[in-house]
C-alpha positions as CSV (number, residue, x, y, z in Angstrom):
1,M,-19.7,2.8,7.4
2,Q,-16.5,0.8,7.4
3,L,-14.6,0.0,10.9
4,V,-11.0,-1.4,11.2
5,A,-11.0,-4.4,13.4
6,D,-7.2,-5.0,13.9
7,V,-6.5,-8.5,15.0
8,G,-3.0,-8.1,15.9
9,G,0.0,-10.5,15.0
10,I,3.5,-10.8,14.2
11,P,4.9,-11.1,10.7
12,G,6.8,-14.5,10.3
13,K,5.2,-15.8,13.8
14,D,1.6,-15.4,13.2
15,C,1.4,-16.5,9.9
16,N,2.6,-20.2,9.5
17,G,6.1,-18.8,8.8
18,F,7.4,-16.5,6.3
19,C,6.6,-16.5,2.6
20,K,10.0,-16.8,0.5
21,Y,9.5,-13.4,-1.0
22,C,7.7,-11.7,2.2
23,Y,8.9,-7.9,2.7
24,F,9.7,-8.5,6.5
25,R,11.6,-11.3,5.9
26,K,15.2,-11.4,7.4
27,V,14.6,-8.4,9.5
28,K,16.9,-8.4,12.9
29,E,16.8,-5.4,14.5
30,I,14.3,-2.6,14.2
31,K,15.8,1.2,14.2
32,S,13.7,4.2,14.7
33,F,13.6,6.0,11.5
34,G,12.0,9.1,12.5
35,C,8.6,10.8,11.1
36,A,6.1,13.3,11.4
37,H,4.4,11.7,14.1
38,C,7.8,11.9,16.4
39,L,8.1,14.5,19.1
40,P,9.8,17.4,18.1
41,N,13.1,16.9,20.1
42,K,13.2,13.0,19.8
43,I,13.6,11.1,16.8
44,G,11.6,7.7,17.2
45,C,8.1,6.8,18.0
46,E,6.0,3.7,17.7
47,R,4.9,4.0,13.8
48,C,8.4,4.5,12.7
49,S,9.9,1.7,14.9
50,K,7.8,-1.1,15.9
51,G,5.1,0.1,13.0
52,V,6.9,-0.1,10.4
53,S,7.9,-3.6,10.8
54,E,4.5,-4.6,12.3
55,T,5.7,-6.2,15.4
56,Q,3.2,-4.2,17.6
57,G,1.9,-7.4,19.7
58,A,0.8,-10.9,19.1
59,F,-2.6,-11.6,18.5
60,K,-5.6,-10.4,20.1
61,S,-8.3,-12.0,21.9
62,P,-11.7,-11.6,19.9
63,F,-13.4,-9.4,23.1
64,E,-10.3,-7.3,22.9
65,V,-11.0,-6.5,19.2
66,I,-15.0,-6.6,19.3
67,N,-14.3,-4.0,22.2
68,E,-12.1,-1.7,19.9
69,V,-15.2,-1.9,17.2
70,Q,-17.8,-1.0,19.7
71,T,-16.0,2.0,20.5
72,A,-15.1,3.0,17.0
73,L,-18.5,2.4,16.3
74,M,-19.7,4.8,19.1
75,M,-17.7,7.5,18.2
76,N,-18.4,7.2,14.6
77,M,-22.1,6.3,14.4
78,Q,-23.1,7.0,10.8
79,P,-26.4,5.7,9.2
80,G,-26.3,3.1,6.6
81,E,-24.9,-0.8,6.4
82,I,-21.8,-1.4,9.0
83,S,-18.8,-3.3,8.0
84,A,-15.8,-4.6,9.8
85,Y,-12.4,-4.6,8.1
86,I,-10.6,-7.3,9.7
87,S,-6.7,-7.0,9.6
88,G,-3.0,-7.8,11.1
89,G,0.0,-8.3,11.1
90,G,0.4,-11.8,10.5
91,D,-1.9,-13.8,8.0
92,I,-5.7,-13.2,9.5
93,S,-6.4,-16.9,8.7
94,C,-4.1,-18.0,10.9
95,Y,-6.1,-16.1,13.8
96,P,-7.4,-18.7,15.8
97,Y,-10.5,-16.9,16.8
98,L,-11.6,-15.7,13.2
99,E,-14.8,-17.6,12.9
100,T,-15.5,-16.5,16.6
101,L,-14.7,-13.1,15.5
102,T,-16.9,-13.0,12.5
103,A,-19.7,-14.6,14.1
104,N,-20.0,-12.0,17.3
105,L,-19.8,-9.0,14.6
106,N,-22.5,-10.8,12.7
107,Q,-24.7,-11.0,16.0
108,F,-24.3,-6.8,15.5
109,S,-25.2,-6.7,12.3
110,I,-21.7,-5.6,11.0
111,S,-20.5,-8.0,8.3
112,S,-16.9,-8.3,7.8
113,I,-14.3,-8.1,5.0
114,L,-10.9,-10.2,5.2
115,G,-8.1,-7.9,4.7
116,Y,-5.0,-9.5,2.9
117,T,-4.9,-13.3,3.6
118,C,-2.4,-15.6,2.2
119,G,-4.9,-18.2,3.7
120,K,-1.9,-20.4,5.0
121,G,-3.7,-20.8,8.2
122,I,-6.7,-22.9,6.1
123,T,-6.5,-26.7,7.2
124,D,-10.3,-27.3,5.9
125,Y,-11.5,-25.6,2.9
126,N,-14.8,-25.7,4.6
127,I,-13.8,-22.9,6.7
128,A,-14.7,-20.9,3.8
129,S,-18.5,-21.3,3.7
130,R,-18.7,-20.8,7.6
131,L,-17.0,-17.6,7.2
132,I,-19.3,-16.5,4.6
133,N,-22.4,-17.6,6.8
134,N,-20.8,-15.4,9.2
135,G,-21.4,-12.5,7.4
136,V,-18.0,-12.5,5.4
137,K,-18.8,-10.4,2.2
138,E,-15.5,-9.7,0.6
139,V,-11.8,-11.4,0.9
140,S,-8.6,-10.1,-0.5
141,F,-6.7,-13.4,-1.0
142,T,-2.7,-13.4,-2.0
143,I,-3.0,-16.4,-4.4
144,F,0.6,-16.2,-5.5
145,S,-0.3,-19.2,-7.9
146,S,-2.9,-21.3,-8.5
147,D,-0.3,-24.2,-8.5
148,P,-0.3,-26.2,-5.0
149,E,3.3,-27.1,-5.3
150,L,4.2,-23.4,-6.2
151,R,2.2,-22.4,-3.5
152,R,3.8,-25.0,-0.9
153,Q,7.2,-23.9,-2.0
154,W,6.9,-20.1,-2.3
155,V,4.2,-19.4,0.1
156,K,5.2,-21.9,2.6
157,D,1.6,-23.3,2.5
158,P,1.4,-26.4,4.4
159,N,-2.2,-27.2,2.7
160,P,-2.3,-25.6,-0.6
161,Q,-4.8,-27.6,-2.0
162,E,-7.2,-26.5,1.2
163,A,-6.3,-23.1,0.6
164,L,-7.0,-23.0,-3.1
165,K,-10.4,-24.9,-2.6
166,A,-11.3,-22.3,0.1
167,C,-10.3,-19.6,-2.4
168,Q,-12.6,-21.0,-5.3
169,T,-15.8,-21.3,-2.7
170,F,-15.1,-17.3,-1.8
171,C,-15.0,-16.8,-5.4
172,E,-18.2,-18.6,-6.2
173,N,-20.0,-17.0,-3.3
174,I,-18.6,-13.3,-2.5
175,D,-16.3,-10.8,-3.9
176,L,-12.9,-11.9,-4.0
177,T,-9.7,-9.9,-5.1
178,G,-6.6,-12.5,-5.9
179,A,-3.3,-10.7,-5.5
180,A,0.1,-12.0,-6.6
181,V,3.8,-10.6,-5.6
182,I,5.6,-11.2,-9.4
183,I,8.7,-12.9,-9.0
184,P,10.3,-13.1,-12.4
185,G,10.6,-16.5,-13.6
186,V,8.5,-17.9,-11.1
187,N,4.7,-17.2,-11.4
188,D,4.7,-14.5,-13.9
189,G,3.9,-15.8,-17.7
190,D,1.8,-18.9,-18.4
191,V,1.8,-19.4,-14.8
192,L,0.4,-15.9,-14.0
193,R,-2.1,-16.5,-16.9
194,Q,-3.3,-19.9,-15.5
195,T,-3.8,-18.6,-12.0
196,C,-5.7,-15.7,-13.8
197,N,-7.5,-18.4,-16.1
198,D,-8.4,-20.5,-12.8
199,L,-9.8,-16.9,-10.7
200,E,-11.8,-16.1,-14.0
201,E,-13.4,-19.6,-13.9
202,W,-14.3,-19.5,-9.9
203,G,-15.9,-15.8,-10.3
204,A,-13.0,-13.3,-8.6
205,K,-14.0,-9.8,-8.6
206,G,-10.6,-9.1,-9.9
207,M,-6.5,-9.6,-9.4
208,L,-3.9,-7.1,-8.1
209,L,-0.5,-7.7,-9.1
210,M,2.4,-6.7,-7.0
211,R,5.7,-6.0,-8.2
212,F,8.6,-7.9,-6.0
213,A,11.2,-5.5,-4.4
214,N,14.4,-6.7,-3.3
215,T,16.8,-3.8,-2.9
216,F,16.8,-0.8,-0.7
217,N,15.7,1.7,-3.4
218,E,13.0,0.1,-4.1
219,G,11.5,-0.1,-0.7
220,L,13.3,-2.5,1.7
221,I,14.6,-0.5,4.4
222,L,14.5,-2.9,7.0
223,G,18.2,-3.8,6.3
224,N,17.2,-7.3,5.0
225,E,18.1,-6.6,1.3
226,P,18.3,-8.7,-0.7
227,I,15.1,-11.0,0.3
228,L,16.2,-13.4,-2.5
229,K,19.7,-13.5,-3.9
230,G,19.9,-13.7,-7.7
231,I,16.5,-12.4,-8.6
232,E,16.4,-8.7,-10.2
233,S,13.0,-7.1,-9.9
234,Q,11.2,-6.4,-12.9
235,P,11.7,-2.9,-14.3
236,V,8.8,-0.9,-13.3
237,E,8.0,0.3,-16.8
238,D,7.9,-3.5,-17.7
239,F,5.8,-4.1,-14.7
240,A,3.1,-1.9,-15.7
241,E,3.0,-3.1,-19.4
242,L,2.4,-6.5,-17.5
243,V,-0.8,-4.8,-15.8
244,K,-2.0,-3.3,-18.8
245,Q,-1.5,-6.8,-20.7
246,I,-3.1,-8.9,-18.0
247,N,-6.0,-6.4,-17.8
248,S,-6.8,-6.5,-21.5
249,E,-6.9,-10.3,-21.3
250,Y,-9.1,-10.9,-18.3
251,K,-13.0,-10.1,-17.6
252,F,-12.0,-9.3,-14.1
253,R,-10.6,-6.1,-12.6
254,V,-6.8,-5.6,-12.8
255,S,-4.6,-3.1,-11.2
256,G,-1.1,-3.2,-10.2
257,T,1.3,-1.9,-7.4
258,P,3.4,0.5,-7.5
259,L,2.2,1.0,-11.3
260,C,-0.7,0.8,-12.8
261,D,-4.5,0.8,-13.0
262,P,-5.5,0.6,-16.4
263,E,-9.0,1.6,-16.0
264,T,-8.9,4.4,-13.9
265,G,-5.4,5.7,-15.2
266,G,-4.0,5.8,-11.6
267,P,-1.9,6.7,-10.2
268,F,-1.5,10.2,-10.9
269,A,-4.5,10.2,-13.3
270,I,-4.8,13.9,-14.0
271,A,-1.3,13.6,-15.3
272,K,-2.8,12.3,-18.3
273,D,-3.3,14.4,-21.4
274,E,-7.0,13.3,-21.9
275,N,-7.4,14.8,-18.3
276,E,-5.8,18.2,-18.2
277,I,-9.0,19.7,-18.2
278,F,-9.3,19.0,-14.4
279,L,-6.3,20.6,-13.5
280,Q,-8.1,24.1,-13.6
281,F,-9.6,22.8,-10.3
282,I,-6.1,23.2,-8.9
283,K,-5.5,26.4,-6.7
284,P,-2.8,28.8,-8.0
285,V,0.8,28.6,-6.7
286,T,1.9,31.7,-5.2
287,G,4.8,30.0,-3.2
288,E,8.2,29.0,-4.5
289,A,9.6,25.5,-3.3
290,T,11.3,22.0,-4.1
291,I,9.0,19.1,-3.6
292,I,11.3,15.6,-3.0
293,T,9.4,12.6,-3.8
294,S,10.3,9.3,-5.5
295,K,11.8,8.4,-8.7
296,I,8.5,6.7,-9.8
297,A,6.1,9.9,-8.8
298,E,8.7,12.1,-10.2
299,P,7.8,12.5,-13.9
300,F,4.3,12.6,-13.0
301,I,4.7,15.5,-10.6
302,S,6.8,17.4,-12.9
303,K,4.0,17.1,-15.8
304,I,1.2,18.4,-13.3
305,F,3.2,21.2,-12.2
306,N,4.5,21.8,-15.8
307,K,0.8,21.9,-17.1
308,I,-0.1,24.2,-14.4
309,E,2.6,26.7,-15.3
310,A,4.0,26.6,-11.5
311,D,7.3,27.6,-12.7
312,S,8.4,28.5,-8.9
313,V,8.3,25.0,-7.9
314,N,10.6,22.2,-9.0
315,V,10.7,18.6,-8.4
316,V,13.8,16.6,-7.4
317,A,13.7,12.6,-7.3
318,V,15.6,10.5,-4.7
319,E,16.2,6.8,-5.8
320,K,13.7,5.4,-3.6
321,E,11.0,4.2,-5.9
322,I,8.1,4.6,-2.8
323,A,7.8,8.3,-1.6
324,C,6.2,7.1,2.0
325,L,9.5,4.8,2.3
326,I,11.9,7.8,1.8
327,T,14.3,7.8,4.7
328,K,17.4,10.3,6.0
329,E,19.7,8.1,3.7
330,D,18.1,9.2,0.5
331,L,18.1,12.9,1.6
332,E,22.0,12.6,1.9
333,K,22.4,12.1,-1.7
334,L,20.8,15.1,-2.8
335,D,22.6,17.7,-4.9
336,L,21.4,20.7,-2.6
337,S,22.1,23.3,-5.8
338,E,18.9,21.9,-7.2
339,I,17.1,22.7,-3.8
340,K,15.2,25.9,-3.1
341,D,15.3,27.6,0.3
342,A,11.8,26.1,1.2
343,V,11.3,22.1,0.8
344,I,8.2,20.0,0.8
345,L,8.6,16.0,1.9
346,P,6.2,13.5,1.6
347,G,3.9,13.5,4.4
348,R,4.1,9.7,5.5
349,S,8.2,9.8,4.6
350,F,10.6,8.1,7.4
351,V,12.5,11.3,8.1
352,H,12.4,13.5,11.4
353,Q,12.2,17.2,11.0
354,L,15.5,17.4,12.9
355,D,17.3,15.3,10.2
356,A,15.5,16.6,7.2
357,E,16.5,20.0,8.3
358,R,20.1,19.0,9.5
359,I,20.6,17.1,6.4
360,L,19.2,19.9,3.8
361,S,20.8,22.8,5.2
362,A,24.2,21.1,5.0
363,D,25.5,23.8,2.6
364,G,25.0,26.8,4.6
365,I,21.4,27.7,3.3
366,D,19.1,27.6,6.2
367,R,16.3,25.9,4.3
368,I,12.6,25.6,5.7
369,V,11.4,21.9,5.4
370,G,7.4,21.6,5.6
371,R,5.5,18.3,4.9
372,G,2.7,17.7,2.1
373,P,0.0,15.4,2.1
374,D,0.5,11.8,3.0
375,T,-0.4,10.6,-0.4
376,L,-0.8,12.5,-3.8
377,S,-2.6,9.8,-5.6
378,V,-4.4,6.3,-4.8
379,D,-2.3,2.8,-4.9
380,G,-3.9,-0.1,-7.2
381,E,-4.7,-1.4,-3.9
382,L,-7.4,0.8,-3.7
383,S,-8.0,2.1,-6.9
384,I,-9.2,-1.3,-8.0
385,D,-12.3,-0.4,-6.0
386,M,-12.7,2.9,-7.4
387,T,-14.1,4.6,-10.9
388,D,-12.1,7.0,-12.3
389,E,-14.0,9.7,-11.1
390,N,-13.3,8.4,-7.6
391,V,-9.3,8.8,-8.5
392,I,-9.5,11.9,-10.0
393,E,-11.3,13.5,-7.4
394,R,-9.2,12.2,-4.7
395,E,-6.1,13.2,-6.7
396,L,-7.5,17.2,-6.8
397,E,-8.1,16.8,-3.1
398,E,-4.2,15.9,-2.3
399,F,-3.0,18.1,-5.0
400,N,-4.8,21.4,-3.4
401,D,-3.2,20.4,-0.2
402,L,0.1,20.0,-1.5
403,V,-0.4,23.5,-3.2
404,D,-1.4,25.0,0.5
405,A,1.7,23.2,1.8
406,I,4.0,25.2,-1.5
407,N,1.7,28.3,-0.5
408,F,2.7,28.2,3.2
409,F,6.3,27.1,3.3
410,G,7.4,28.7,0.2
411,M,8.7,32.6,0.0
412,R,5.8,34.4,-1.0
413,R,6.2,36.4,-4.8
414,I,5.4,40.2,-4.8
């Protein structure tokens, strides 16, 4: 059983300063977007205001975190090994009580997993050995590059050599998955391969490549675009090819976000021709609706519904590349002549029901707006630890949830 140990923290404040490429850099005032968690007649809640910018609060005391873990444990008691996934809004290597927290968890026979860290809080690489002795069994380490000067410049790491030595220690003793936001012309090409060479030599478990986002349509919804002037993001198709290429060159597992995982076929593994046999396990579609989704997801979702011959469903893409980051501005750009009387929005999209109904009924047709499941596939951040069978099973569950939404909100056919 895995529990979450949220240590809190605010991006930019509790991480020794923003990385140059950070998603939260340049964010000033946070507006309330609206989402499925808002009250019916009020736009705005913690999730779609402070939550989206991860500014809920500063670092918590270790005693508060331990109490939250113990409460979660009592409410979800299950047999087997127990681990705590330590995460927060800042960089957890900057959490001043990290050693205390892991030691206390270890006393309760709870091992620790360190969520994404850049290692910017590491001033002495020997902390890695101490954390391992405290029961840390897995780390996700945003290395960016194994070149210390690139880390100093782009990650703003004051002690890059110490952080890289700690990364090596983790690799040599426990499971470490490296990660890097790929900045074209900076840490791609030969620089990326040298980083992968080092990680492979040290014994890393895997590597996650993350495509750099720099525009509103690519996912910068906090009014902070562009993060880096003069740099264009890599076309998503080219990025996917890079992930496949790096995966083929190294022994450890490589996946990418938003595309792709070469080992599982995700995201949308069931859209692949070789997996068509699994589509028989999707429920019959009896409703009629339009699915609104992202620019990246649309071709996959359309292919799946075409294969199951669901003619009553059409899939419409907004310009936003990530479905869970769709906002009302994306809906305002749609051609309503393409939209059926029932509409299914992504479950996690940042659109309030009032805004969605108003915008999607602006042509005088009173449309029904429903929500689909939060996800329809597994992102590379998660699938890197999954098998192809795990991904296919998850996708079938989520597409059946989507069909349930279509059949419920869509007009019944006689």
